[in-house]
N, C-alpha and C positions, 0 to 999 in steps of 0.2 A: 747752685751755690746761690744765697739766702740773703735777702739784702736785708739792713738792718734795720731794728722799729726808726732811727732817725730819717733813715729813707722813705721807709714806707709811709711818716708822719706826714715827710715834704708835700709828698707826690697825691696823700691825701688834699692835704694843703692848697698844693693848687690846683686841683679837681675842684674842689670843691667852692674856690675863689672863679676858678673857668665856668662855673655851672651859677653862679650868684654877679655876673656882672653888672645890673645894673644897680646895684643898692653900692654902701658898703661889708664887712662882716667884719665879726666884732672874732677872737682866739676865742672864747666862751663856746661858744656858738660851734667851732668847728669844734673845741674837746668836748661840749656837751653829745653833738650826734656820731660821736666815734666813740666814747666813753675812753677816750684820754684825757690822760695832764696835762693839763692845764699851761704847771711850767715846764713841759719837753715843748710845745708849741710854741710855748715863746718865745722861746733859742732858734727849734727850727725859721719862726718866723720872722725871728732878726738876721738868723741866716742869709736868707730867702731875700729881703729888707741889700743887706748886701749888695746880695748879687745882681742887687737890679733888678729881682724881678717882682717885684709887691713893692708897694703905695703901703708906709707908715702912713693913714692920721690922725693926728693925737688932740684931744678934747674931749666933748661932754658926749657931741655925738662921733665920735672917729670911728674910725677902727680900720679895717689893712681892705687889698683892693689889689689887680692883676696889677701890673708896670706897665709890661711886653703882655702885645696880642700873644693868644694861646697858640694862635699859624708860628711866631719866632720864639719862645721853646723846649727844645730839645730835650725831651727825654734820657738820652744818649745823657747829653752833658749832664742831667740835673743830676740823676747817678752818681755817675763820675766824682763830681758835688761835693754831694755827701756821708760814700763810701769814703771807705780809712788805707783799707788798701783792694785791692785786686792777689793775692796770698791763696792762689791756692790751696797748694803746698807747700810743704817746708822748705820743700829746696828753689824757691821762689823768692826766702831769703838769704840772702848775699851771707849777713852779719851773722843769721844760728843754722846756719844747712849744716847739721851731724847726718845726712842721707847720707849711709853705704853706697845706697848706686850713682847719687848721683853724678859722678865724673860721667860714667853710658847710659845714663835713663833716658828715655824717647819721655818719660811723662807727662816732663815738665813743656816740650813741645804742646803733646795733643792739648794739655789745658788749658795750653797761652794760647794755644788756639780753638777753644773750649769759651773763653774766658772771651774773646777779640770776636767768637759769629755771635755770645749772645748779647758782647756791645753791641757792635753791630746793629740787629735787630729792634735796636734802641734807639740805634743812633736812626731810624728810618721816620724813626715817633715822632710827630709833639702836642702839646696836649688841647690842639684842637685833636685830634684824633681818638683821641678817647674822651672828651666831651658829645661827640657828632655821635648819634641817634647808626649809622653806619653800627661802630664802635661796639655800641649798650645788646645792640643783637649780635654782634660776633663776625660781621659780614665786613670786614679789613681788607683793607689791599697787601698788609703789614704780611709775610714768607712767615707763616704756625707751622712750626711741625707739634703735634700731639708727644707731653711727655713717655719716656720712655721707660716700661714699668718694667724691676731688674724680673728676668723667664724664672725664679726661686716665689715671688711675690706672688703669682701664680697659685703656686702649690699652699693646695688644702691639707695642712697641721690632720696630723693621722691620730 
C-alpha cells in the first residue's frame, strides 16, 4: 500500500510542527524544507486545523503550531483521515466490482487482513513516537517486519 501525497504532506507537517514546539511555523517554512508546493500545504494545514490537531495564528507574525500534544496524535487516525479509501483491489468496491472470481475468492479476505494489520501498526504509533530520539535511530518498541521482496527480484537478468 502506498500513501497519497496528501497523507505524506500531512505527516511531514505534523513532524515539523512537533519538532518546532517552541515557535510558530509558517507554511512557507515547511514548503521550503521539503520542496513541497505551498498551495498543497495550505490545504493540508486547513484540514489539520479543522481536525483540531493544529492551531493557526493569523497576522503579520502569525503561523501554525500543534494544538494537541504529540502523544495525543495517533498516526493511524491521521492516515485514516487523509486517505480517501483503502480499496486494495476492485473487489472492495461493491458498486464497480466486475471481477469474475469475486463470489468465491479468498483474496479479498487476505487483503482485508493485510490492511487491518497495516492500520494496526499505525494505530500503535503517536507523533511523539516519531519524534523521539530512539525513533530517529530506528530503535522503536513497535514490532516491524522487514519489507519482503519478491523472489524474482533477487535474480539477476541474463
